[in-house]
C-alpha positions, -999 to +999 in steps of 0.1 A: +720-266+350+681-281+360+674-269+391+643-288+400+663-314+395+678-345+417+713-351+410+725-384+406+738-382+437+704-373+452+690-407+439+715-422+447+712-413+483+677-422+481+675-456+474+705-465+498+687-452+526+652-467+510+674-504+513+688-497+547+654-489+561+637-521+541+669-539+551+665-526+592+627-526+594+632-564+580+652-577+603+635-558+633+599-580+621+621-612+625+636-605+656+605-595+673+588-624+659+614-645+673+613-633+709+572-646+704+583-679+692+614-689+710+588-692+743+562-705+723+591-735+715+607-738+745+576-741+770+560-766+748+524-739+750+493-759+740+478-759+706+460-727+706+484-710+732+510-712+706+494-701+677+476-667+698+514-665+702+530-667+663+501-649+656+503-618+684+543-623+674+537-615+637+518-583+644+536-574+667+569-576+645+553-565+606+541-534+627+579-530+646+590-533+614+568-505+597+570-485+622+610-484+618+609-482+580+586-455+582+609-430+606+640-435+588+623-422+558+609-393+574+639-388+592+661-389+560+632-367+541+635-340+569+677-346+571+668-339+528+647-307+533+671-291+555+701-292+530+724-312+543 
């Protein structure tokens, strides 16, 4: 038995966790963007203001999604290092 190598189960667990982190990060980014998009559409704001709201929503959404992705993966790594 190779003590330095990861088992198939551990590799599968990592794959599932990466996909989970990516999907939840993407959904969070989309939700944050939608929160910025809805007021811009409902209020009928002017062109420059609407564009600024969309760009701001995209930036904040991307930041939230990346933060979610990183936090899930770091939590999984810490959990894995503890031997769980």
